Each structure stands twice: as C-alpha cells, then as structure tokens.
N, CA, C, O and CB atoms as a CASP TS submission, in Angstrom:
PFRMAT TS
TARGET T0000
AUTHOR 0000-0000-0000
METHOD Language model
MODEL 1
PARENT N/A
ATOM      1  N   MET     1       0.883  -0.908   0.091  1.00  0.00           N
ATOM      2  CA  MET     1       0.006  -0.158   0.019  1.00  0.00           C
ATOM      3  C   MET     1       0.588   1.150  -0.047  1.00  0.00           C
ATOM      4  O   MET     1       1.462   1.217   0.816  1.00  0.00           O
ATOM      5  CB  MET     1      -0.832  -0.381   0.937  1.00  0.00           C
ATOM      6  N   ARG     2       0.478   2.316  -0.751  1.00  0.00           N
ATOM      7  CA  ARG     2       1.181   3.302  -0.697  1.00  0.00           C
ATOM      8  C   ARG     2       0.958   4.552   0.368  1.00  0.00           C
ATOM      9  O   ARG     2      -0.125   5.054   0.666  1.00  0.00           O
ATOM     10  CB  ARG     2       1.128   3.629  -1.883  1.00  0.00           C
ATOM     11  N   TRP     3       2.185   4.900   0.830  1.00  0.00           N
ATOM     12  CA  TRP     3       2.052   5.927   1.828  1.00  0.00           C
ATOM     13  C   TRP     3       1.240   7.054   1.998  1.00  0.00           C
ATOM     14  O   TRP     3       0.894   7.535   3.077  1.00  0.00           O
ATOM     15  CB  TRP     3       2.968   6.360   1.905  1.00  0.00           C
ATOM     16  N   ASP     4       0.899   7.526   0.662  1.00  0.00           N
ATOM     17  CA  ASP     4       0.269   8.901   0.306  1.00  0.00           C
ATOM     18  C   ASP     4      -1.219   8.562   0.600  1.00  0.00           C
ATOM     19  O   ASP     4      -2.032   9.422   0.940  1.00  0.00           O
ATOM     20  CB  ASP     4       0.551   9.448  -1.372  1.00  0.00           C
ATOM     21  N   ILE     5      -1.598   6.889   0.403  1.00  0.00           N
ATOM     22  CA  ILE     5      -3.080   7.106   0.495  1.00  0.00           C
ATOM     23  C   ILE     5      -2.870   6.706   2.155  1.00  0.00           C
ATOM     24  O   ILE     5      -3.621   7.342   2.894  1.00  0.00           O
ATOM     25  CB  ILE     5      -4.268   5.999  -0.670  1.00  0.00           C
ATOM     26  N   LEU     6      -2.011   5.803   2.790  1.00  0.00           N
ATOM     27  CA  LEU     6      -2.451   6.000   4.256  1.00  0.00           C
ATOM     28  C   LEU     6      -2.508   7.232   4.968  1.00  0.00           C
ATOM     29  O   LEU     6      -3.322   7.357   5.883  1.00  0.00           O
ATOM     30  CB  LEU     6      -1.699   5.311   5.013  1.00  0.00           C
ATOM     31  N   LEU     7      -1.527   8.405   4.567  1.00  0.00           N
ATOM     32  CA  LEU     7      -1.357   9.998   4.910  1.00  0.00           C
ATOM     33  C   LEU     7      -2.811  10.353   4.404  1.00  0.00           C
ATOM     34  O   LEU     7      -3.494  10.901   5.269  1.00  0.00           O
ATOM     35  CB  LEU     7       0.066  10.952   3.994  1.00  0.00           C
ATOM     36  N   ALA     8      -3.288  10.199   3.460  1.00  0.00           N
ATOM     37  CA  ALA     8      -4.769  10.827   3.092  1.00  0.00           C
ATOM     38  C   ALA     8      -5.715  10.604   4.152  1.00  0.00           C
ATOM     39  O   ALA     8      -6.207  11.520   4.810  1.00  0.00           O
ATOM     40  CB  ALA     8      -5.439  10.188   1.771  1.00  0.00           C
ATOM     41  N   VAL     9      -6.027   9.093   4.355  1.00  0.00           N
ATOM     42  CA  VAL     9      -6.625   8.385   5.353  1.00  0.00           C
ATOM     43  C   VAL     9      -6.745   9.234   6.589  1.00  0.00           C
ATOM     44  O   VAL     9      -7.787   9.621   7.118  1.00  0.00           O
ATOM     45  CB  VAL     9      -5.897   7.163   5.597  1.00  0.00           C
ATOM     46  N   SER    10      -5.312   9.493   7.017  1.00  0.00           N
ATOM     47  CA  SER    10      -5.140   9.684   8.248  1.00  0.00           C
ATOM     48  C   SER    10      -5.735  11.252   8.370  1.00  0.00           C
ATOM     49  O   SER    10      -6.594  11.542   9.203  1.00  0.00           O
ATOM     50  CB  SER    10      -3.609   9.384   8.658  1.00  0.00           C
ATOM     51  N   GLN    11      -5.308  11.980   7.666  1.00  0.00           N
ATOM     52  CA  GLN    11      -5.439  13.365   7.742  1.00  0.00           C
ATOM     53  C   GLN    11      -7.131  13.505   7.805  1.00  0.00           C
ATOM     54  O   GLN    11      -7.804  13.994   8.713  1.00  0.00           O
ATOM     55  CB  GLN    11      -4.642  14.147   6.397  1.00  0.00           C
ATOM     56  N   HIS    12      -7.565  12.933   6.583  1.00  0.00           N
ATOM     57  CA  HIS    12      -9.367  12.975   6.653  1.00  0.00           C
ATOM     58  C   HIS    12      -9.991  12.289   8.016  1.00  0.00           C
ATOM     59  O   HIS    12     -11.200  12.339   8.246  1.00  0.00           O
ATOM     60  CB  HIS    12     -10.115  11.963   5.219  1.00  0.00           C
ATOM     61  N   THR    13      -9.309  11.819   8.658  1.00  0.00           N
ATOM     62  CA  THR    13     -10.283  10.888   9.922  1.00  0.00           C
ATOM     63  C   THR    13      -9.668  11.490  11.319  1.00  0.00           C
ATOM     64  O   THR    13     -10.034  11.205  12.459  1.00  0.00           O
ATOM     65  CB  THR    13      -9.968   8.787   9.893  1.00  0.00           C
ATOM     66  N   ASP    14      -8.421  12.589  10.841  1.00  0.00           N
ATOM     67  CA  ASP    14      -7.827  12.644  12.495  1.00  0.00           C
ATOM     68  C   ASP    14      -7.098  11.120  13.341  1.00  0.00           C
ATOM     69  O   ASP    14      -6.914  11.081  14.557  1.00  0.00           O
ATOM     70  CB  ASP    14      -9.380  13.091  13.528  1.00  0.00           C
ATOM     71  N   VAL    15      -6.878  10.351  12.704  1.00  0.00           N
ATOM     72  CA  VAL    15      -6.604   9.534  12.940  1.00  0.00           C
ATOM     73  C   VAL    15      -4.712   9.481  12.708  1.00  0.00           C
ATOM     74  O   VAL    15      -4.159   9.718  11.634  1.00  0.00           O
ATOM     75  CB  VAL    15      -7.589   8.802  12.307  1.00  0.00           C
ATOM     76  N   ARG    16      -4.145   9.190  13.734  1.00  0.00           N
ATOM     77  CA  ARG    16      -2.232   8.908  13.646  1.00  0.00           C
ATOM     78  C   ARG    16      -2.115   7.941  12.484  1.00  0.00           C
ATOM     79  O   ARG    16      -2.810   6.935  12.334  1.00  0.00           O
ATOM     80  CB  ARG    16      -1.348   7.982  15.284  1.00  0.00           C
ATOM     81  N   LEU    17      -1.211   8.342  11.730  1.00  0.00           N
ATOM     82  CA  LEU    17      -0.928   7.481  10.553  1.00  0.00           C
ATOM     83  C   LEU    17      -0.203   6.382  11.369  1.00  0.00           C
ATOM     84  O   LEU    17      -0.007   5.673  10.382  1.00  0.00           O
ATOM     85  CB  LEU    17       0.003   8.217   9.261  1.00  0.00           C
ATOM     86  N   PRO    18       0.380   5.634  12.430  1.00  0.00           N
ATOM     87  CA  PRO    18       0.635   4.854  12.899  1.00  0.00           C
ATOM     88  C   PRO    18      -0.981   3.801  13.196  1.00  0.00           C
ATOM     89  O   PRO    18      -1.126   2.637  12.821  1.00  0.00           O
ATOM     90  CB  PRO    18       1.501   5.466  13.896  1.00  0.00           C
ATOM     91  N   LYS    19      -1.654   4.351  13.691  1.00  0.00           N
ATOM     92  CA  LYS    19      -2.803   3.674  13.760  1.00  0.00           C
ATOM     93  C   LYS    19      -3.790   3.185  12.506  1.00  0.00           C
ATOM     94  O   LYS    19      -4.390   2.115  12.406  1.00  0.00           O
ATOM     95  CB  LYS    19      -3.436   4.433  14.540  1.00  0.00           C
ATOM     96  N   VAL    20      -3.765   4.325  11.575  1.00  0.00           N
ATOM     97  CA  VAL    20      -4.213   3.733  10.461  1.00  0.00           C
ATOM     98  C   VAL    20      -3.602   2.270   9.287  1.00  0.00           C
ATOM     99  O   VAL    20      -4.005   1.405   8.509  1.00  0.00           O
ATOM    100  CB  VAL    20      -4.253   4.892   9.871  1.00  0.00           C
ATOM    101  N   ALA    21      -2.290   2.893   9.959  1.00  0.00           N
ATOM    102  CA  ALA    21      -1.275   1.478   9.556  1.00  0.00           C
ATOM    103  C   ALA    21      -2.003   0.132  10.182  1.00  0.00           C
ATOM    104  O   ALA    21      -2.534  -0.863   9.689  1.00  0.00           O
ATOM    105  CB  ALA    21       0.527   1.601  10.385  1.00  0.00           C
ATOM    106  N   GLU    22      -1.770   0.585  11.441  1.00  0.00           N
ATOM    107  CA  GLU    22      -2.575  -0.678  12.118  1.00  0.00           C
ATOM    108  C   GLU    22      -3.640  -1.461  11.573  1.00  0.00           C
ATOM    109  O   GLU    22      -3.667  -2.679  11.399  1.00  0.00           O
ATOM    110  CB  GLU    22      -3.166  -0.297  13.214  1.00  0.00           C
ATOM    111  N   ALA    23      -4.586  -0.531  11.306  1.00  0.00           N
ATOM    112  CA  ALA    23      -5.841  -0.785  10.913  1.00  0.00           C
ATOM    113  C   ALA    23      -5.782  -1.692   9.649  1.00  0.00           C
ATOM    114  O   ALA    23      -6.325  -2.797   9.672  1.00  0.00           O
ATOM    115  CB  ALA    23      -6.565   0.499  10.701  1.00  0.00           C
ATOM    116  N   VAL    24      -5.222  -1.301   8.704  1.00  0.00           N
ATOM    117  CA  VAL    24      -5.200  -1.665   7.570  1.00  0.00           C
ATOM    118  C   VAL    24      -4.138  -3.223   7.567  1.00  0.00           C
ATOM    119  O   VAL    24      -4.276  -4.198   6.829  1.00  0.00           O
ATOM    120  CB  VAL    24      -4.732  -0.327   6.722  1.00  0.00           C
ATOM    121  N   THR    25      -3.312  -3.052   8.435  1.00  0.00           N
ATOM    122  CA  THR    25      -2.537  -4.413   8.379  1.00  0.00           C
ATOM    123  C   THR    25      -3.671  -5.250   9.441  1.00  0.00           C
ATOM    124  O   THR    25      -3.919  -6.349   8.946  1.00  0.00           O
ATOM    125  CB  THR    25      -0.614  -4.292   9.049  1.00  0.00           C
ATOM    126  N   ALA    26      -4.207  -5.094  10.381  1.00  0.00           N
ATOM    127  CA  ALA    26      -5.323  -6.107  11.108  1.00  0.00           C
ATOM    128  C   ALA    26      -6.457  -6.596  10.193  1.00  0.00           C
ATOM    129  O   ALA    26      -7.114  -7.617  10.393  1.00  0.00           O
ATOM    130  CB  ALA    26      -6.091  -5.342  12.367  1.00  0.00           C
ATOM    131  N   ALA    27      -6.630  -5.622   9.015  1.00  0.00           N
ATOM    132  CA  ALA    27      -7.804  -5.972   8.386  1.00  0.00           C
ATOM    133  C   ALA    27      -7.219  -6.958   7.399  1.00  0.00           C
ATOM    134  O   ALA    27      -7.980  -7.804   6.929  1.00  0.00           O
ATOM    135  CB  ALA    27      -8.627  -4.748   7.769  1.00  0.00           C
ATOM    136  N   ALA    28      -6.053  -6.942   7.065  1.00  0.00           N
ATOM    137  CA  ALA    28      -5.098  -7.791   6.038  1.00  0.00           C
ATOM    138  C   ALA    28      -5.233  -9.300   6.679  1.00  0.00           C
ATOM    139  O   ALA    28      -5.440 -10.335   6.045  1.00  0.00           O
ATOM    140  CB  ALA    28      -3.263  -7.182   6.014  1.00  0.00           C
ATOM    141  N   ALA    29      -5.087  -9.178   7.898  1.00  0.00           N
ATOM    142  CA  ALA    29      -5.095 -10.500   8.660  1.00  0.00           C
ATOM    143  C   ALA    29      -6.790 -10.939   9.182  1.00  0.00           C
ATOM    144  O   ALA    29      -6.892 -11.812  10.043  1.00  0.00           O
ATOM    145  CB  ALA    29      -3.975 -10.265  10.115  1.00  0.00           C
ATOM    146  N   GLY    30      -7.853 -10.397   8.709  1.00  0.00           N
ATOM    147  CA  GLY    30      -8.576 -10.908   9.217  1.00  0.00           C
ATOM    148  C   GLY    30      -9.739  -9.855  10.156  1.00  0.00           C
ATOM    149  O   GLY    30     -10.956 -10.037  10.187  1.00  0.00           O
ATOM    150  N   THR    31      -9.085  -8.891  10.781  1.00  0.00           N
ATOM    151  CA  THR    31      -9.914  -8.166  11.546  1.00  0.00           C
ATOM    152  C   THR    31     -10.461  -7.209  10.992  1.00  0.00           C
ATOM    153  O   THR    31      -9.739  -6.441  10.355  1.00  0.00           O
ATOM    154  CB  THR    31      -9.428  -7.760  12.512  1.00  0.00           C
ATOM    155  N   PRO    32     -11.646  -7.006  11.053  1.00  0.00           N
ATOM    156  CA  PRO    32     -12.417  -5.670  10.647  1.00  0.00           C
ATOM    157  C   PRO    32     -11.865  -4.341  10.661  1.00  0.00           C
ATOM    158  O   PRO    32     -11.208  -4.030  11.655  1.00  0.00           O
ATOM    159  CB  PRO    32     -13.479  -5.505  11.436  1.00  0.00           C
ATOM    160  N   MET    33     -11.976  -3.714   9.970  1.00  0.00           N
ATOM    161  CA  MET    33     -11.326  -2.356   9.916  1.00  0.00           C
ATOM    162  C   MET    33     -12.412  -1.247  10.246  1.00  0.00           C
ATOM    163  O   MET    33     -13.306  -1.250   9.400  1.00  0.00           O
ATOM    164  CB  MET    33     -10.666  -2.095   8.429  1.00  0.00           C
ATOM    165  N   PRO    34     -12.572  -0.341  11.198  1.00  0.00           N
ATOM    166  CA  PRO    34     -13.282   0.606  11.603  1.00  0.00           C
ATOM    167  C   PRO    34     -14.003   1.109  10.225  1.00  0.00           C
ATOM    168  O   PRO    34     -13.469   1.299   9.132  1.00  0.00           O
ATOM    169  CB  PRO    34     -12.416   1.613  12.388  1.00  0.00           C
ATOM    170  N   GLN    35     -15.359   1.267  10.594  1.00  0.00           N
ATOM    171  CA  GLN    35     -15.986   1.809   9.250  1.00  0.00           C
ATOM    172  C   GLN    35     -15.353   3.005   8.933  1.00  0.00           C
ATOM    173  O   GLN    35     -14.932   3.232   7.798  1.00  0.00           O
ATOM    174  CB  GLN    35     -17.521   2.082   9.294  1.00  0.00           C
ATOM    175  N   GLU    36     -15.266   3.715   9.775  1.00  0.00           N
ATOM    176  CA  GLU    36     -15.000   5.314   9.427  1.00  0.00           C
ATOM    177  C   GLU    36     -13.736   5.258   8.273  1.00  0.00           C
ATOM    178  O   GLU    36     -13.619   5.643   7.110  1.00  0.00           O
ATOM    179  CB  GLU    36     -14.446   6.330  11.040  1.00  0.00           C
ATOM    180  N   LEU    37     -12.889   4.585   9.227  1.00  0.00           N
ATOM    181  CA  LEU    37     -11.310   4.221   8.023  1.00  0.00           C
ATOM    182  C   LEU    37     -11.740   3.495   6.933  1.00  0.00           C
ATOM    183  O   LEU    37     -11.167   3.665   5.857  1.00  0.00           O
ATOM    184  CB  LEU    37      -9.901   3.102   8.688  1.00  0.00           C
ATOM    185  N   GLN    38     -12.586   2.772   7.023  1.00  0.00           N
ATOM    186  CA  GLN    38     -12.763   1.614   5.617  1.00  0.00           C
ATOM    187  C   GLN    38     -13.847   2.379   4.726  1.00  0.00           C
ATOM    188  O   GLN    38     -14.120   1.862   3.643  1.00  0.00           O
ATOM    189  CB  GLN    38     -13.505  -0.252   6.110  1.00  0.00           C
ATOM    190  N   ASP    39     -14.537   3.658   5.116  1.00  0.00           N
ATOM    191  CA  ASP    39     -14.932   4.627   4.046  1.00  0.00           C
ATOM    192  C   ASP    39     -13.740   5.445   3.409  1.00  0.00           C
ATOM    193  O   ASP    39     -13.512   5.520   2.201  1.00  0.00           O
ATOM    194  CB  ASP    39     -15.950   5.626   4.644  1.00  0.00           C
ATOM    195  N   HIS    40     -13.223   5.874   4.134  1.00  0.00           N
ATOM    196  CA  HIS    40     -12.218   7.149   3.840  1.00  0.00           C
ATOM    197  C   HIS    40     -11.219   6.449   3.034  1.00  0.00           C
ATOM    198  O   HIS    40     -10.954   7.058   1.998  1.00  0.00           O
ATOM    199  CB  HIS    40     -11.467   7.950   5.262  1.00  0.00           C
ATOM    200  N   LEU    41     -10.629   5.425   3.187  1.00  0.00           N
ATOM    201  CA  LEU    41      -9.869   4.609   2.434  1.00  0.00           C
ATOM    202  C   LEU    41     -10.438   4.044   0.898  1.00  0.00           C
ATOM    203  O   LEU    41      -9.875   4.140  -0.193  1.00  0.00           O
ATOM    204  CB  LEU    41      -9.611   3.521   3.357  1.00  0.00           C
ATOM    205  N   ALA    42     -11.487   3.551   1.166  1.00  0.00           N
ATOM    206  CA  ALA    42     -12.073   3.760  -0.376  1.00  0.00           C
ATOM    207  C   ALA    42     -12.325   4.642  -1.380  1.00  0.00           C
ATOM    208  O   ALA    42     -12.324   4.500  -2.602  1.00  0.00           O
ATOM    209  CB  ALA    42     -12.941   3.519  -0.438  1.00  0.00           C
ATOM    210  N   ALA    43     -12.601   5.835  -0.479  1.00  0.00           N
ATOM    211  CA  ALA    43     -12.658   7.299  -1.205  1.00  0.00           C
ATOM    212  C   ALA    43     -11.591   7.573  -1.863  1.00  0.00           C
ATOM    213  O   ALA    43     -11.705   8.114  -2.963  1.00  0.00           O
ATOM    214  CB  ALA    43     -12.822   8.455  -0.341  1.00  0.00           C
ATOM    215  N   VAL    44     -10.144   7.217  -1.265  1.00  0.00           N
ATOM    216  CA  VAL    44      -9.305   8.154  -1.447  1.00  0.00           C
ATOM    217  C   VAL    44      -8.532   6.969  -2.760  1.00  0.00           C
ATOM    218  O   VAL    44      -7.860   7.277  -3.745  1.00  0.00           O
ATOM    219  CB  VAL    44      -8.404   8.767   0.160  1.00  0.00           C
ATOM    220  N   VAL    45      -8.921   5.707  -2.315  1.00  0.00           N
ATOM    221  CA  VAL    45      -8.228   4.713  -3.398  1.00  0.00           C
ATOM    222  C   VAL    45      -9.347   4.844  -4.582  1.00  0.00           C
ATOM    223  O   VAL    45      -8.848   4.361  -5.599  1.00  0.00           O
ATOM    224  CB  VAL    45      -7.998   2.892  -2.778  1.00  0.00           C
ATOM    225  N   GLN    46     -10.659   5.312  -4.833  1.00  0.00           N
ATOM    226  CA  GLN    46     -11.269   5.147  -5.832  1.00  0.00           C
ATOM    227  C   GLN    46     -10.903   7.002  -6.788  1.00  0.00           C
ATOM    228  O   GLN    46     -11.083   7.262  -7.978  1.00  0.00           O
ATOM    229  CB  GLN    46     -12.984   4.603  -5.258  1.00  0.00           C
ATOM    230  N   ALA    47     -10.326   8.012  -5.572  1.00  0.00           N
ATOM    231  CA  ALA    47      -9.843   9.107  -6.292  1.00  0.00           C
ATOM    232  C   ALA    47      -8.830   9.079  -7.092  1.00  0.00           C
ATOM    233  O   ALA    47      -8.481  10.101  -7.683  1.00  0.00           O
ATOM    234  CB  ALA    47      -9.593   9.944  -5.614  1.00  0.00           C
TER
END
C-alpha cells in the first residue's frame, strides 16, 4: 500500500498514521477495519 494513501486517510479522519497502518494490517489478517477508516480508504483509492 502506498504511504500517500495512508496519509490521506489519516488526515481526513484525524487518526494518527500509525493507527491507520495498524488497522490496515489488522484488516489484512482478518480483523474488521473501523467503518470510518474503511469509508475514507475506499474514497481515497477511488479518487
């Protein structure tokens, strides 16, 4: 995953970058990502 995508999600959700990266990593391992982060991640990837 590109860092600019993680950074954009972090800035738009006011969640610190390490927490966003942790959520993405956990989601890859099967833990559901918080809905707010998931929504913003989808929007950034589609842009």
